[in-house]
C-alpha positions in Angstrom: -126.4 11.9 -71.5 -126.9 12.4 -75.1 -128.9 9.1 -75.1 -131.8 11.0 -73.3 -132.4 12.7 -76.6 -133.0 9.1 -78.2 -136.4 8.0 -76.5 -136.2 4.4 -78.2 -133.1 3.5 -76.5 -134.4 4.4 -72.9 -135.7 1.8 -70.8 -139.4 2.1 -69.8 -141.1 2.1 -66.3 -144.3 0.7 -68.0 -145.8 0.7 -71.5 -144.3 3.7 -73.4 -143.4 5.7 -70.1 -139.8 6.3 -69.4 -138.0 7.4 -66.3 -137.8 11.3 -66.0 -135.1 12.6 -68.2 -133.8 8.9 -68.6 -132.4 8.6 -65.1 -132.2 5.3 -63.4 -135.6 3.7 -62.5 -135.4 2.4 -58.8 -138.9 1.3 -57.7 -137.5 -0.2 -54.4 -136.8 2.7 -52.3 -135.0 0.6 -49.9 -132.3 0.2 -52.6 -132.3 4.0 -53.5 -129.1 5.8 -53.5 -129.6 9.5 -54.9 -129.5 13.0 -54.1 -132.9 13.6 -55.6 -135.6 11.5 -57.0 -138.7 11.9 -59.0 -142.0 10.5 -57.9 -145.5 10.5 -59.7 -148.7 11.0 -57.7 -151.3 10.5 -60.4 -154.2 11.4 -58.3 -157.1 13.5 -59.4 -160.0 14.1 -56.9 -162.9 16.1 -56.7 -162.6 18.6 -59.6 -163.6 22.2 -59.5 -164.2 22.6 -63.3 -163.1 19.6 -65.4 -161.5 16.5 -63.9 -159.8 13.2 -64.4 -156.9 14.5 -66.8 -154.3 15.4 -64.1 -153.9 11.7 -63.2 -152.1 11.4 -66.5 -149.7 14.3 -65.7 -146.6 12.2 -64.6 -146.6 9.9 -67.5 -146.8 12.7 -70.1 -144.4 15.0 -68.3 -141.9 12.0 -68.2 -142.3 11.4 -71.8 -141.6 15.0 -72.8 -138.6 15.1 -70.3 -136.7 13.1 -72.8 -136.5 16.4 -75.0 -134.0 17.5 -72.3 -130.5 16.4 -71.6 -128.5 16.8 -68.3 -126.4 19.8 -69.8 -128.3 23.1 -69.4 -127.1 25.6 -71.9 -128.3 28.6 -69.7 -126.3 27.6 -66.7 -123.3 25.9 -68.6 -123.7 23.0 -66.2 -124.4 19.4 -66.3 -127.0 18.4 -63.7 -125.7 14.8 -63.5 -122.2 15.6 -62.8 -123.0 17.4 -59.7 -126.1 15.3 -58.2 -127.4 11.8 -58.7 -131.1 11.7 -59.8 -133.3 8.7 -59.8 -137.0 8.0 -60.7 -139.0 5.8 -58.2 -142.1 5.5 -60.4 -145.7 6.2 -59.3 -147.9 5.8 -56.3 -150.5 3.1 -56.5 -153.4 5.5 -55.8 -156.8 4.5 -54.7 -159.3 6.3 -57.0 -161.9 8.1 -55.2 -160.2 7.7 -51.8 -158.1 10.8 -51.0 -157.1 9.8 -47.5 -155.7 6.5 -48.4 -154.1 7.7 -51.7 -152.4 10.6 -49.6 -151.3 8.1 -47.0 -149.7 5.9 -49.5 -147.8 8.8 -51.0 -146.8 10.3 -47.6 -145.3 6.8 -46.7 -143.2 6.5 -49.8 -142.0 10.0 -49.4 -140.9 9.3 -45.8 -138.9 6.3 -47.0 -137.2 8.5 -49.5 -136.4 11.2 -47.0 -135.1 8.8 -44.6 -132.3 7.7 -47.1 -131.5 11.5 -47.7 -133.2 11.9 -51.0 -134.9 15.2 -51.8 -138.3 14.6 -53.5 -139.3 15.9 -56.7 -143.1 15.1 -57.1 -145.2 15.1 -60.2 -149.0 15.6 -59.7 -151.9 14.9 -60.0 -153.9 17.8 -58.6 -152.8 20.2 -56.1 -154.2 18.4 -53.2 -151.1 16.1 -53.3 -149.0 19.1 -52.2 -150.4 18.7 -48.7 -149.2 15.1 -48.0 -145.8 15.9 -49.8 -145.3 18.8 -47.4 -146.5 16.8 -44.4 -143.9 14.2 -45.1 -141.2 16.7 -45.5 -142.0 18.8 -42.3 -142.3 15.6 -40.2 -138.9 14.4 -41.5 -137.0 17.5 -40.8 -138.9 18.5 -37.5 -137.9 22.0 -38.0 -139.4 25.2 -39.3 -140.5 24.9 -42.9 -141.3 27.8 -45.3 -143.1 27.6 -48.7 -143.1 29.3 -51.9 -146.3 28.6 -54.2 -146.6 29.7 -57.7 -150.3 29.6 -58.1 -153.2 31.6 -59.4 -155.5 30.3 -56.5 -154.9 30.6 -52.8 -156.6 27.1 -52.2 -157.9 28.0 -48.6 -161.2 26.2 -48.5 -162.1 24.4 -45.4 -163.5 21.7 -47.4 -165.1 20.9 -50.9 -168.3 18.9 -50.8 -167.5 17.9 -47.4 -163.9 16.7 -48.2 -161.1 18.4 -46.4 -158.4 16.8 -48.6 -158.9 18.1 -52.1 -157.3 20.6 -54.6 -159.4 23.3 -53.0 -157.8 23.1 -49.5 -153.9 22.1 -49.6 -152.7 25.6 -48.4 -154.9 25.7 -45.5 -154.1 22.1 -44.5 -150.4 22.9 -44.8 -150.9 25.9 -42.7 -152.1 23.7 -40.0 -149.0 21.5 -39.7 -146.8 21.7 -36.8 -143.7 22.9 -38.4 -145.3 25.4 -40.8 -145.8 29.0 -39.8 -148.5 30.6 -42.1 -146.2 33.7 -41.9 -143.6 31.9 -43.9 -146.0 30.9 -46.7 -145.7 33.0 -49.9 -148.0 32.6 -52.9 -146.8 34.1 -56.3 -149.1 34.9 -59.2 -152.5 35.1 -57.6 -155.3 36.6 -59.9 -158.6 36.5 -61.3 -162.4 35.7 -60.4 -162.0 32.1 -59.4 -160.5 33.0 -55.9 -163.3 32.9 -53.4 -164.1 36.2 -51.5 -163.6 34.6 -48.1 -160.0 33.7 -49.0 -158.6 37.2 -48.9 -159.4 38.0 -45.3 -158.3 34.6 -44.3 -154.9 34.8 -45.9 -154.4 38.2 -44.0 -155.7 36.7 -40.8 -153.2 33.8 -41.2 -150.4 36.2 -41.9 -149.6 34.7 -45.4 -147.9 36.8 -48.1 -149.6 36.8 -51.4 -147.9 38.5 -54.4 -150.6 39.1 -57.2 -150.0 39.4 -60.8 -150.2 43.2 -60.8 -147.4 43.4 -58.3 -145.2 41.1 -60.6 -146.1 43.4 -63.4 -144.9 46.5 -61.5 -141.8 45.0 -59.8 -140.9 42.0 -62.0 -140.7 38.1 -61.2 -137.2 38.2 -59.9 -137.8 40.9 -57.3 -141.0 39.2 -56.2 -139.5 35.9 -55.8 -136.5 37.3 -53.9 -139.0 38.7 -51.4 -140.8 35.5 -51.3 -137.9 33.5 -50.6 -136.9 35.7 -47.8 -140.1 35.3 -46.2 -140.2 31.7 -46.6 -136.9 31.0 -45.3 -136.9 33.6 -42.5 -135.1 32.4 -39.3 -133.2 29.7 -41.3 -136.5 27.8 -42.1 -136.1 25.1 -44.7 -137.9 25.7 -48.1 -140.6 23.8 -50.0 -141.5 25.0 -53.6 -144.7 24.1 -55.3 -145.6 25.0 -58.7 -149.3 25.0 -60.1 -149.1 24.9 -63.8 -152.2 27.3 -63.7 -150.0 30.0 -62.3 -148.8 30.3 -66.1 -151.0 32.0 -68.6 -153.0 29.5 -70.7 -151.4 30.8 -73.7 -148.2 29.0 -72.5 -149.8 26.2 -70.4 -153.4 25.3 -71.7 -153.6 21.9 -70.3 -154.7 22.4 -66.9 -158.0 22.0 -64.7 -158.8 25.7 -64.0 -157.5 28.0 -66.6 -157.0 31.6 -65.7 -155.8 34.2 -68.4 -153.3 36.8 -67.5 -150.7 34.8 -65.8 -147.0 34.1 -65.9 -145.1 33.6 -69.1 -142.8 30.4 -69.9 -139.8 32.8 -69.2 -141.1 34.1 -66.0 -141.9 30.9 -64.3 -138.5 29.4 -65.2 -136.9 32.7 -63.7 -139.2 32.4 -60.7 -138.1 28.8 -60.1 -134.4 29.7 -60.4 -134.6 32.5 -57.9 -136.7 30.5 -55.5 -134.4 27.3 -55.6 -131.1 29.6 -55.5 -130.0 28.1 -52.2 -131.7 24.9 -52.5 -134.9 23.3 -51.1 -136.0 20.2 -49.2 -138.9 19.4 -51.5 -140.5 20.5 -54.9 -143.5 19.6 -56.9 -145.2 20.5 -60.0 -149.1 19.9 -60.1 -152.3 20.3 -62.1 -151.0 19.3 -65.6 -153.9 18.0 -67.5 -152.6 16.3 -70.8 -156.2 15.6 -72.2 -156.7 19.3 -72.2 -153.3 20.1 -73.8 -152.4 21.0 -77.3 -151.3 18.2 -79.6 -147.6 19.2 -79.3 -148.0 18.7 -75.4 -147.1 22.3 -74.8 -148.0 22.3 -71.0 -146.4 18.8 -70.4 -143.1 20.1 -72.1 -143.2 23.2 -69.9 -143.6 21.2 -66.9 -140.7 19.0 -67.7 -138.6 22.1 -68.2 -139.6 23.5 -64.9 -138.7 20.2 -63.1 -135.4 20.3 -65.1 -134.7 23.8 -63.9 -135.5 22.8 -60.2 -133.0 19.9 -60.5 -130.4 22.4 -62.0 -130.9 24.6 -59.0 -129.8 21.8 -56.7 -126.7 20.9 -59.0 -125.8 24.6 -59.2 -125.8 24.8 -55.2 -123.6 21.6 -55.0 -121.2 23.2 -57.6 -121.1 26.6 -55.9 -122.5 28.1 -59.1 -126.0 29.4 -57.9 -126.4 32.3 -60.3 -124.5 30.8 -63.2 -127.7 31.3 -65.5 -127.1 35.1 -65.2 -123.6 35.1 -66.3 -122.7 31.9 -68.1 -122.9 33.5 -71.5 -122.6 37.1 -70.7 -120.9 39.2 -73.4 -118.1 41.4 -72.2 -118.7 45.1 -72.4 -117.4 47.0 -75.5 
């Protein structure tokens, strides 16, 4: 996959937008044969602070993904030798219509899942995680747990009268038939933008919330281990969602709701590795806002790297090398 480092030689989905990491572009899901597939959901609904920009998230994340090849030095593993990955392109969303846009997204995901493909979704705002989890939980029709890296709990009943927005995805997910809120764990919650009513509500629902202070005290690996045990209790399947605002804006400034004091780049990479150690049935990264990013695309680069790490988790499971990133280059004791 050395050609992935040569953007001019990579076929484009449209305009100057390539498939993620230069994998095959397969817009017709009926012909899709892959273990995992990237799908863009460029939907930005009602904004709580500054809106519009997350709809460009998928295209920018794809562009910067060309910085990365299939071989990951940290793992000493080539992703594409162990799993087949494709890109199915973006959902044709209906601007201003959450319900119709979500329905189109969910239908496309169901078609992918029916072909045995694990979806890797690029948002868009965090509202898109609800239809993603709905599709995955309906397909598997068995207990589903969830790990969410997020600064906000997203437990509003509605925003401006709309129940399908970035303010409500976790509450909507907790209402799904196969999701027990006691198997939902949020990592990285912090700050004064969480509404006061969300704290008693998450406790009432039985969710597990790991705030930044606990991460500071125990470390990201220990916290994510706890979260994974909670989310996969009783052999529940796992879905992982990464809201880019879980990361400190020093590392990811291009997002809708900035919140200082968050995870570092290294912490989110380690968190994803630990969360996905034994695999998962769905993954997404949301709330990347390229229009508010640095000129170097700092946030989109990190989002692409996080997605590449998630793919590596699946490849490592297939190769029987789940913890290879810990030992691949370990020096012998002297």
